[in-house]
N, C-alpha and C positions, 0 to 999 in steps of 0.2 A: 582407404587409409584414414584412421581417425585424426582429427585436428589435435594439435598439442599446444597448450598455452602455459606460460609461466606466471609467476607473481609479477606485479607492477610495483616497484619500489624506487622512489627517487627518479622517476622518469625512465627506468631501465627494466626490461623484461629479464627476470632472474629466477633460477630454480630455487626450490626450498633448500634450506641448509642441509636437511636430512637427505635430500635427493628423492624423496618419496613423491608419488603422484596418486591421483584419484581418478576414477572413471566417471564419465558423464554419459549416461545411457539414454537412448531414445525410447520413450515410453510406449510408442506405437509398434516399433519393430523389435524392441528388446536388444538392439545392437549398440555397441559402443560408438558414440558420436565423437567424443573428444576425450583427451586426458588433460588434467590440469594439475599444477603443482599443489602438493599437500603441505600447507604451511603448519608450523609449530610455533610455540611461544617465542622462540628466538627470531623467527621471521616477523612476527607481530612487532617485536621490539625494534627491528630494523625499519619497518614501515612507519611506526610512530616517530622514530628518530628523523626519518626523511621528511615527514609532515611537519615536525617541529622546526626543522632547519629551513623549510620553505615558508613558514608562517609569516615572519616579519616582512619578507619581500612581497608576498601576495597581498597582505593587508595594506602595504604602502603603495602598491601599484595604482596609478591614476584611475579613478572610477570609470572614465570613458574607455580606457584600455581594457579593464576587466569586463565592462559591458560588451565590448566588441567580441571577446572570446565566446560569450554566451550566444550572441547573435549568429556568429559563424557556426557554432556547434549545432544550433537549431537547423540551419540550412543543410549542414552536412548530414544530420540525422534524417531529415526528410529525403535526402538523396539515397539513403541506404535502406529504403523500405523493403526491397526484395531480399537483401541480405538478412534483415531483421526477421522477415517471414520465414526464411529457411532456418535460422538459428532457433527461433521460438518453436517451430514445429518439431525440430529434432530434440530440443532440450526438455520442453514442457508440454508438447502436444498441442501447441497453440494453433488455431485455425488462421487462415490468411486474413479474413476480416478483422479478427482480434489483433493480429500483428500490425496491420495498417492503422488500426485505432490506437495502439500503443505508440506507434511512431508519431502520429499527428498530435496526440495529447502531450507526449514527452517533449516534442519540439516546442510546443507552446509553454510548457513548464520552464524550459530554458529561456524563452522570450520574456516570460514574466520575471524570471530571475534577473535578466538583463535590465528590465525596467526598475527592479528593486535596488539595483546597485546605485543608481543616481537619485532614488527617492529621498525626500527629506527625512532625517533621523535626528531625534532629540527635540528638546523644548527649552524655551526661555522661561525661567521661573521667577516668581515674585520673591524678593529678598526682604528679610526683616530689617537689615541695616541699610541706612541711606548710603548711596554711592556704591552699592554692591550689585553686581550682575550675577545671577544664578543660572546655571545651565544643567540640563539633564542630557548627557551625551551617550549615545549607543556605540559600543565598541565590540570588536570580535572577541570571542572566547579563547581561541587558539586552535587546538587540534580537536576535531569531532570524530567520534566513532560512529559509523553508520552500518546498519544491518539491512540488507535489501532482500526481499523475498522473490520467489520464482513465479508467482501466479500472474502478475502483470509486470513482467520483468523489466521491460524498458521504461515504462511509466514510473514504476517504483524505484528502479535503479537510478533514474535521473532525479526523482524527487528526494532520494536519500542524500544527494550531494548538492542539489541546486541552491536551496536556501542557505545552507551552511557556507557555501562558497560565495554567494552573493553578499552575505554578511561579513565577508573578509576572513573566514576561517579556512584551514586546510582540513583534509578528510582522509581517514583510513576506512575503506569499505570492506566488510566481510559479506560477500554475496552468498546466496543460498547454494547449498550443495547440489540442488536439482537444476539450477540454471546459472552456473557460475559465469558463463560468457555473457548471456543476454542481460543479466542484471548487475554485472560488475565490469568485466573486461571490455565488452563492446562499448559500454557507456564511457569508460575511460579512454578507449581508442578514439572515439569521436571528439572528446574534449582535448586530447593531445593533438589531434590533427587541427583543431581549431586554434591552437596556440597556447593552451594552458601550460604554465611553467612547470618544470620538473618538480616532483614532490608535493604538489598541491593536492593531487588525488593519488592515492596508493590503494592497491587492491590485493588482499590476501585471500586466496582460495584455500580450501581445506578438504580433507577427507571427512566423511560423515561421522566416523567414530571419534574424530578430534574436535568436533564442533564446540563442545562445552569448554574444553581447555583453551581453545583459541579465543572464544568469547570472553572467558575469564581474564586471559592475558590482555586482551584489548581494552575491556572496560576498566580493569584494575590498574593499567599503566598510569602512573601519576601525571604524565604529560598530556593525557587525554582529559579534556575539560568538560565534555558533554557527550551525550549518547542519543541517537535516534534509532528506533527499531520499528519495523513494520512486519507483522507476522501473527502467529497464533497467540491467544491469551495465555496458554500454558507456558510457552517459552518467554513471552513478554513479562510475565510475573517474575521469572528468574532474572531476566536482564534488569528489570526495574529494581528488584531487591539488591542486585549486585551494584548498580549505580548508586543507590541510596547508601549502601555500606561505605562507599568511597566519597559520599557527599557531592555527587555529580548530578546535574539536572538531566532528566531523560524525557524525551518525547516518545510516547508509545501509541502506535496506531494498531489496534489488535482486532480480534475476531468480532463477528456480528451474528446475531440471530434475528435477521431483519424480516419485517412484515410489509406487505402491501395491503392496504385497506381499500376495498371496493365498496363505496357507500351506495345507498339506494338510489341516489340521483346520478349515478355514473352512466356513461355511454358504454354499453357492454362490449361492443366490438373493439373500441379503443382499449378498454380494460384488458381484454384477452391478449391483444398484441403487446401492450405494455408489460403485463405480467409475464408473458412468455419470454420476452427479452430479459427481464430481471432474474428469472429463474435459470434460463438455459444458456445465456451468453457465457462464453468460455467454460461451458459445461458446469456452470455453477461455482466455479473456483475464483470468486471475487469476494472480497470481504464485505461488499455491499449486496451480494446476491440475496434474493428473496427465498428464504426457507419456508415462510408461512404466507398463505394467501387468505385473507379474511374477507368474506363476501357477505353482503347483506342478504338476508333470507329471501327477499323479494326477487333477487336476481340470480339466486344460487343455481337453479336448474338450468337456465339458459347459459349462464357463464360456464358452468361445469362441462356441459356438452361441447360447447365451442372450444374451450380451453383444452380439453382432452383430445379433441380432433386435431387441433393445431400441434400439440405435443407429439402426437402419433406421426405427423407428417414431417417432422424434423429429421434431416439426414444426419446419421451418426457414422463415425469411423475415421477414415484417413484425414488427418488435419490438412494435408496438402490439396485436397479436393476443394475447388472454389465454392461449392454449395454445402459443404459440411458445416453444421451448426454445433452438434454435440461431438466434439473431438475426444481423444483419449484424456483420461485424468493423468496426473503427473507420474503415476506409476500404477502397475497392476495391484500393488498392495493398497493404494489409495482407493481403487475401484472395489476391492474386497471389503475395505472398511465401510464404504458407503452401502454396499450390499448387506453387510451385517446389520447396519442400522435399520435398513428396510425390513430385513427378516425378523429382527427383534420387535419392531413395531407391529408387524403382522401377527406375530405370536401373542402380542398383548391385545389384539383385537382390531387393528387397523385394516382398512380395505384398500387394495391396490386398484386404482382406476385405470392405470396404464403403467407398464414397466416390464421388467424382465431381468435376466441374469447378465452379469458383465461378461464380456469376451476380452480377455487380457486386461488392458487398461481402459477399455471403452465400456462405460456404464450407460445403458439406455435411458432416455428421458422417462422419468417416473413421477407419477402423481398419486398421492395417498389421501385418504379421508378417514375420519374417525380415529385419529391417533390419540391414545390416552396419555395422561400425564406420567403414567408408570413407564412408558416407553422411553428409551434413551434418546430417540429421535426428537421427542418433544422439546428437550432442553439443549441437545448438542448441536453445534454448528455442523451442517452437513458437508459443505465444500464439495458438492457434486450436483449432478443434474436431477435433483429430487426436491419436491415441495409438498407441503401438507395443506389441504383445503379445510377451512373451518367456516362456519356460518355464524352470523350474529343478528340479533333483532333490533338493537338500538346502539347509539353511539357509545354509551357507557360500557357496554359489553365489548364492543370493538376495541376501545382504548384499553380496557382491562386485559384483554387477550394480547394486544400488541406489547404492553408493558410487562407481561408475565415472562420475563427472561432476565438473566443476570447481565446481559449485554445491552448496549444502547448506542449503536452506530448510526443507522439510517432507517428511514421509513418512507414509503410512498403512500399517498392518499389519492385515490381516483374518484373524482367528482366533477360535475359540471357546475357546481355552485361554490365559488371561491370562498364566500363567507362561511359556508358550512365546513369546507375543508380547513380553513384557518382555525375555526373553533376546535376542531378535532386535533389539528396539528399542535396547538398550544398545550395539549394535555398528554402528548406522546413524549416519553422520556428518551430522546435520542439526540446525538450531536448534530444530526442532519435530518431534514424532512423536506419532501417534495410534494407539492399540492397539484393535483391533476397530472401526476407523472409517477413513474415507478421509482424504485429506491437505488438504482445504479446510475450515478452521475458524479462527475468530477470536473471542476474547472480550476485552473491553476491559480486564479486570483482570489478564490473563495476559501474561507476557513474550513479545513477538513480534519475531522477527528470525532471521537465518540465520548460517551460518558459510561459510568459504571465499569463493567469488566471489558468494555471496548477500548479502554485506554484513556490517556489524558494528554493535553497539549494539542496544538493545531499546526498542521502544515498549511501552506498557501498564503500568497500575498504578504502583507505586512506582518501577519501572525507568524509566518515562518521566519522572517527576519528577527522578530522579537524573541522567538524560541532559541535562536542561535547567536544572540548577542547579549552583552551585559550593559546595564545602565549605570553610568557614573555621575555623581554629583560634583560639579566643578563650579567654584565661585571665583569671581574676579573683582577685587576691591579697587575702586577708582580713587580712593582717598585713604589716608591712614586712619585706622580705627583707634578708639580711646579705650584703655583697659583700666580695671579697678585698682590695680597695683602694679 
């Protein structure tokens, strides 16, 4: 019997006004895992109203009381690891190691949010007039609209709400249609159990065909004061344009076309292991996943042989199996999209070093070489277990190849020479770069975000608090001023 979940509005589980529901389908089995309420604009209005009603009380709650909610939620989430693994497998095909990683990192995001609640905010300013004290004070914005994606559902579901809540805002979450429980309702369940007051977090799930109208209603509601969105560049552009039309700040963390650069002074075995992780973790469905592997020509033969052998040994299939690395993509349609990118590249002259045809939602680990610029794969974010190998002769060429994309999220540079790695890193145009490591990494206290078409704004640490708060200038005169008339 499928699970059945309703909307969360004002601390209550309620059906959509229309009574409609949407199906939540298991990508590996094709069976219905759950049904969720299918919200419409009237439900969005109810949720925003509940968030607005709760706003003043949450902002006024003692900081230590707010911090305690986050710390309890972190411990509760840690205790739900098995439940998270089950939900992620059924909703998005997530493997058990990926689910446990989601739990661990998301719990630490909550702990970082707890620390941020009582961190110093604001500055004392120099004043022009004698006897005047100037202050720059950070205050909550009010209601924040949050869009949470399916691919790292618990991490990104928590991240969508943690910094806004820590800054004293309330939130309305629109989770992905592909994982409405894991990236929305489950996160809210944990926060409710931890003692979050009613209405501080509200969740509106929706049917896929209603996504645009629900998003428009949420961003366009005048009571919503800011937006955060994590997802594809295509949809992010729409959300960003809509927010700008309503003069609302938006934090957009969008797609990547990420590279790992293997310099000539790299340890090949370390490089193979690091690159395999960056390409195939969560079947390549991470915004930081490596689509491109750039290898110095002096190491190319050895690296290619060892990397292809490692890719061939990765277990693919059932996400519930403890040794599965390449689980199903989020849907059979997603696997077909990836296969079409590979087929187009081959038609344009690329060589398949290892790969095969998808079975249902499972696409095998695939490595290509010789992909020309005319192929769509050269430019498009794959979001699947596929990478392209390219070689280079010098640093200039490696940097040129790494920067030959509209995106700029993250990059890995494998080298045993930190000075060499730093020199290359300074010339790569990404929001994140890791020297002597691959490109998939996230820490809750670090600034996370990209440049160019990978978005703008930063989650993480004080940067997240700044993104979801407003700076006010306040002056206090300790003596009467003198006026010219």
